[in-house]
Every structure is written in C-alpha cells, then in structure tokens.
N, C-alpha and C positions, 0 to 999 in steps of 0.2 A: 448677366451674367454673374457668379458669385463663385467665390473663390473656397468655399467649402471644401472639406473635402470627402465627396462621396465616396461612404463605405463599400458600396456595390459592385464602384467602378476601376478602383484602385487595386491593381494585380500585386499590390505587393503584400495587402492583406488577406488577395485570393490564397497566394504564395504560404502565408503563413498558416493560414488555415488546413490547406492541404503538407505542410507539411505536419504541425499539431494530429495531423489524421493517422501518419503514418507511424507516429510517436506514440500515440495511445493504443495502434494493434499491434504495435513491438510491445510496449508494455502489459497488454493485456496475456501476450505468448510468454513475455518470461515469467508474469503470474502462475501463466501454467506449470511452467517446468518447474518453476519452486514449489511449485504445491505435489506434484509428481512427486516432486526433491525427495520432500517429506515423507510422503507416501503414497503409494501410487492409487487410495481412495479418496485425498484428497481433493476438495474442490478448490479453486484458486479462491474464490470468497473466505473460506475456509481458512485458509495459507494468511490470507492478510487479519483475519481477529486473531490468530494465533498470532502474527504479529505483532499487534496491537499491544496483547498481552507482554511479550517478551519484550517489547519496548516502553509500555508504560505500569507494568506489574498488571495486579489484583484490580480485576475492574466488576462491574455491577454489566448485565446481558444489555439492558438498556444504552444503556450508556455506550457500549459498542457499536450498538444499533445505529445510537446518534452518530458517533465518529465515521462509522462506513457509509452513513446514510440510506441504510436497509430497514426493513419490515425486523420485527422483533422475530417474525417465525423464520426467518433465513436465519437469523444469528441461532437460534434456539434449535434447528436441524444443524447448524456446525456444528455448535458444541456440542452435542449428542454424540455427533461422527469425533469432535478432536477426543470425547473423555474415551468414548470405544477406545480408540488407538491408542489412548494412553499418555498422549500431548497436553489436556488441559482434566485440572480436577477441579470438581466444585467442592466449593465451602464454605461453613456458614457466618455473615459479616459480624463480627464480635460488637458491632456497634447496632446491629439491627435482627435479629436473632430469625425475624422473618425472613431475612432476605438473601441471597449466597451469591457469593462472590466467585470468581472465575480467574482459575491461576495457572498461567503456561508449569507445568510440569520439569525437572532437569531437563530430562529426553526432551520434549521439545523446547526447547531454550538450548539445548545442542544442539538439534535438529535447524533450527531458524539460524544460529549463528553458523552453520556451517554452510549453509544455502546462501544466506548474504555475504561471504566472506569471497565465495565463486562468483559473484552479479556484483560488487562492488569492484574485486578485481579486475575486470572484463571492462567496467565504467572507468578505472583508474588507469588501465593501461590508453583506452581512446584517447579521453580527456589529457593524459600525461604529452600526446604529439601536437598538441595546440600549444601556441603559446600561452606563459602564465597570464596575463593580460585579457584574450579571450577566455580563457575561463572564467575570469573574475567577473568580466563582463558578462558571462551566458549566466554566470550565478544571480547578478543584480537583477537583469531581466525578466530570467524566471522571477525570481520578489514580486517585481511589478508587476508582470503578468496574475501573478496567484493572489494579488490583495484584490479582485476582484470580487 
C-alpha cells in the first residue's frame, strides 16, 4: 500500500476543480458584462485587450496576442472594432516606422476605469466580510496556484 496522494481519488482536489469551474464561469460572465458596459458591440476579448492597453500602455498587436494567449488575427479583428468605436488608436512606433503601436484613447481609458471601479467595489464588499487573515491567506494561495 502506498501513502502517496492519489489525485483522482482526492475529494478535496475534486472540490477545488469544481469551485474553479464556478469561478471561471463567473469571470467569463463578468468580462461579458464589462465589455457590454464599455460598448454594446464590444466582445469580452476586446474588453480584455483594451484593459491591457489601459493597464500597460501602448503595445504592439503581437505582444497583446501573446499576453492574451490568442491568435494575432483575433487581436487584429478586435483592434479594428476598438478603433471604430474610438476606444483605441494606432500610431507609428517612433523606434520602427514600419510598426504600429496601439494605444487606448482617453475615452477608452475613462470607460475601463468606470467599469473597473464598479467591479472592484463589488469584490471589495464581498472580501470586506471576511477576516483580514483569510483575505491575506486567499491572496497567498492564489499566488501559489498561479505559479504553475
């Protein structure tokens, strides 16, 4: 008999998998709601792309595709929509005139900040009901999980 922990027989790991599934579904719903709050025609991947530009500043489409772990064609379609909506602009890269940088417009930045403040407020309200030690432990555990 082995004392090794069998993943497939461990109910705690099964419970973690189930709760992660619930969390991922909620996150997808929140992204959909956030995208619609910015503009009714914006898809969740477009919102995530806009959020990356707001958070990280100007970037090349290829770098954004890498960060989103998606195909460049997806980024290209979403950038076209974001530009048409006035949320992102293309400009020449001063270090390489052949390349284009994408940058969130002031309107795009303002809309993302509005949406994020609402979402963050809801998260803060829920976590404020937890003991501070639980919130700290939760953050540590999420960090460990994300080290994979």
